[in-house]
C-alpha positions in Angstrom: 113.4 102.0 104.3 110.4 99.7 104.3 106.6 99.8 104.4 103.7 97.6 105.3 99.9 97.8 105.6 97.5 96.8 108.4 94.6 96.7 105.9 93.4 98.6 102.9 89.8 99.2 101.8 86.6 100.9 102.8 86.5 99.1 106.2 89.8 100.6 107.3 93.2 101.8 106.2 96.6 102.0 107.9 100.1 102.1 106.4 103.4 101.8 108.3 106.5 103.4 107.0 109.9 102.8 108.6 113.4 104.0 108.2 116.7 103.5 110.0 117.7 100.5 112.1 117.7 99.3 115.7 117.3 102.0 118.4 117.5 104.8 115.8 114.7 103.7 113.5 111.6 105.7 112.9 108.2 104.2 112.2 105.3 106.4 111.2 101.7 105.3 110.7 99.8 106.9 107.7 96.1 106.9 108.7 94.4 104.6 111.1 90.9 103.5 110.3 90.7 100.6 112.7 89.6 100.3 116.4 92.2 100.2 119.1 92.1 96.4 119.7 92.1 95.7 116.0 95.1 98.0 115.5 97.0 96.3 118.3 96.3 92.9 116.9 97.3 93.9 113.3 100.5 95.6 114.6 101.5 92.4 116.4 101.4 90.5 113.1 104.0 92.9 111.8 106.1 92.6 115.0 105.5 96.2 115.9 104.1 97.6 119.2 102.2 100.9 119.4 105.0 102.3 121.5 107.3 102.1 118.5 105.1 104.4 116.4 106.7 107.9 116.3 103.7 109.7 114.7 100.5 109.3 112.9 100.0 111.3 109.7 96.5 111.7 108.4 95.3 112.1 104.8 91.7 113.2 105.4 88.7 112.9 107.8 86.8 109.9 106.4 86.3 107.3 109.0 88.1 104.5 107.2 91.2 106.6 107.5 90.8 108.6 110.8 88.4 106.5 112.8 91.0 105.0 115.1 93.6 107.8 115.1 92.7 109.6 118.3 92.1 106.6 120.5 95.5 105.2 119.5 97.2 108.6 119.8 95.8 109.2 123.3 96.5 105.7 124.6 100.1 105.7 123.5 100.8 109.5 123.5 101.5 109.6 119.8 101.7 113.0 118.0 99.4 113.5 115.0 99.9 115.5 111.8 97.0 116.6 109.5 95.9 119.5 107.4 93.9 122.4 109.0 90.9 121.4 107.0 91.0 117.9 108.3 91.4 119.2 111.8 88.3 121.4 111.4 86.4 118.3 110.5 87.5 116.2 113.4 88.4 118.6 116.2 85.6 117.4 118.4 87.4 114.0 118.7 91.0 115.4 119.0 91.0 116.5 122.7 94.1 115.3 124.6 96.2 114.7 121.5 99.4 116.4 120.5 98.5 117.8 117.1 100.5 119.4 114.4 99.2 121.0 111.2 100.7 120.5 107.8 99.9 121.8 104.3 100.5 121.1 100.7 104.1 121.4 99.6 105.6 122.0 103.0 107.9 119.2 104.0 107.7 117.8 107.5 110.4 115.8 109.2 109.7 113.0 111.7 112.8 111.3 112.9 114.6 109.6 110.0 111.6 110.2 107.7 110.5 113.2 105.7 107.0 113.6 104.3 106.0 115.8 101.4 102.2 116.5 101.5 100.4 117.1 98.2 96.8 117.9 97.5 94.4 115.6 95.6 90.8 115.9 94.4 88.6 114.1 96.9 85.3 115.0 98.7 87.0 116.0 102.0 87.8 119.3 103.6 91.5 119.5 102.8 92.8 116.1 101.7 96.5 115.4 101.4 98.5 112.5 100.2 102.2 112.0 100.9 105.5 111.1 99.4 107.8 109.7 102.2 111.6 109.7 102.0 114.6 108.6 104.1 116.9 110.9 102.1 117.8 108.1 99.7 114.6 106.3 98.8 111.1 107.6 98.1 107.7 106.0 98.7 104.7 107.6 97.0 101.2 107.1 98.3 98.0 107.9 96.4 94.6 106.8 97.5 91.2 108.6 97.8 91.4 110.8 94.7 88.7 111.2 92.1 90.8 111.9 89.0 94.4 112.4 87.8 96.0 115.8 88.0 99.3 117.1 86.6 100.2 118.1 90.1 99.9 114.6 91.6 101.6 113.0 88.6 104.6 115.3 89.2 104.6 114.6 93.0 104.8 110.9 92.4 107.6 111.0 89.8 110.9 109.4 90.7 109.6 107.2 93.5 111.2 103.8 94.3 107.9 102.4 95.5 104.3 103.4 95.1 101.0 102.5 96.9 98.3 103.3 94.3 94.6 103.2 94.7 92.7 100.8 92.4 89.3 101.2 93.9 86.9 99.9 91.3 86.4 98.5 87.9 84.2 100.8 85.9 82.0 98.1 84.5 81.5 96.4 87.9 80.6 99.7 89.5 78.1 100.5 86.8 76.4 97.1 87.1 76.5 96.9 90.9 73.5 97.1 93.2 74.8 100.4 94.7 72.2 103.3 94.5 72.8 105.8 91.6 73.9 108.5 94.0 76.7 106.3 95.5 77.8 105.2 92.0 78.0 108.8 91.0 80.0 109.7 94.1 82.5 106.9 93.8 83.1 107.3 90.1 82.9 111.1 90.1 85.8 113.6 89.9 86.0 113.8 93.8 85.5 110.1 94.4 87.9 107.2 94.0 90.3 106.0 91.3 89.2 103.3 88.9 91.6 100.6 87.6 91.8 102.4 84.3 92.6 105.8 85.8 95.2 104.4 88.1 96.9 102.7 85.1 96.8 106.0 83.3 98.5 107.7 86.2 101.1 105.0 86.5 101.8 105.3 82.8 102.3 109.1 83.1 104.6 109.3 86.0 108.4 109.1 85.9 109.1 105.4 86.6 112.9 105.4 86.1 113.5 104.4 89.7 110.3 102.6 90.3 110.7 99.0 91.5 107.6 98.3 93.7 103.9 99.0 93.1 101.1 97.9 95.4 97.5 98.3 94.4 95.4 99.5 97.3 91.9 100.5 98.5 90.3 97.8 96.3 86.5 97.6 96.6 85.2 94.2 97.6 82.0 94.7 95.7 83.3 96.5 92.6 86.7 95.2 91.8 88.9 92.1 92.0 92.7 91.8 92.6 93.0 90.1 89.1 91.4 93.1 87.3 93.5 95.6 89.2 96.7 93.7 88.6 95.9 93.4 84.9 95.3 97.1 84.5 98.5 98.1 86.3 100.7 95.4 84.7 99.7 96.7 81.3 101.8 99.8 81.8 104.7 98.3 83.6 107.9 96.7 82.3 107.5 93.0 83.1 110.2 91.7 85.4 111.5 95.1 86.4 108.7 96.2 88.8 107.3 94.0 91.6 103.5 94.3 91.5 101.1 93.2 94.2 97.7 94.0 95.8 96.8 95.0 99.3 93.8 93.4 100.9 91.3 94.6 103.5 91.9 91.8 106.0 95.7 91.6 106.1 97.0 94.5 104.2 100.5 93.3 103.2 103.7 92.5 105.0 106.9 94.5 105.1 108.4 95.4 101.7 111.9 96.7 101.5 112.7 99.7 99.3 116.0 99.5 97.6 117.7 102.1 95.5 118.0 102.0 91.7 
């Protein structure tokens, strides 16, 4: 099982998750916030063609996550999974796409992969995040959440790898030139995770099997990779967990998940 990012941030998000090998492998895209040509270009960097994508799974309706989903799905006849609330928000754009609805706590199987959707607090209609598994390994994904909940901490326990939002540094956000309303939205209970809150989540989850952590969805204006890395590393065992940061322009290349 492996995963890679086409890009992560407010300008667009897309994560690839792959399991199996050769002709029997399954590759699923989690969100697609890039235009069609940009997606094709970024996929080529990872040696993947759109025809190899078995499905697109959507977290919520914000444009940096869903903006490119339907053009890509229509062009390459890729089925799409999302919550009913997300569908209600985007249905005007979904014509001609094979659509499946999913909901919190109900597992969905796509080829060699299984996804467990779980709800998170965010200012969207019915936002879901996901834990992906190939039956042996688990990858947890958490972005676009305003605060920690016991439910999401439980959902992420026991993962081998984790993609975790580190959207902003609280001080940088407070001192930024953003208008007060936007600061309130980003830092509020339905906004985005700060470095501090992400570190608290990471400290709280069951990390016994955890070997890879990637900080994601970093704000270009209100965070730095160094600040995010310092926050997360403070709650990890040095040398046991591989820690890195995703970027907006290049995401990150394929990372292999190995059992522990």
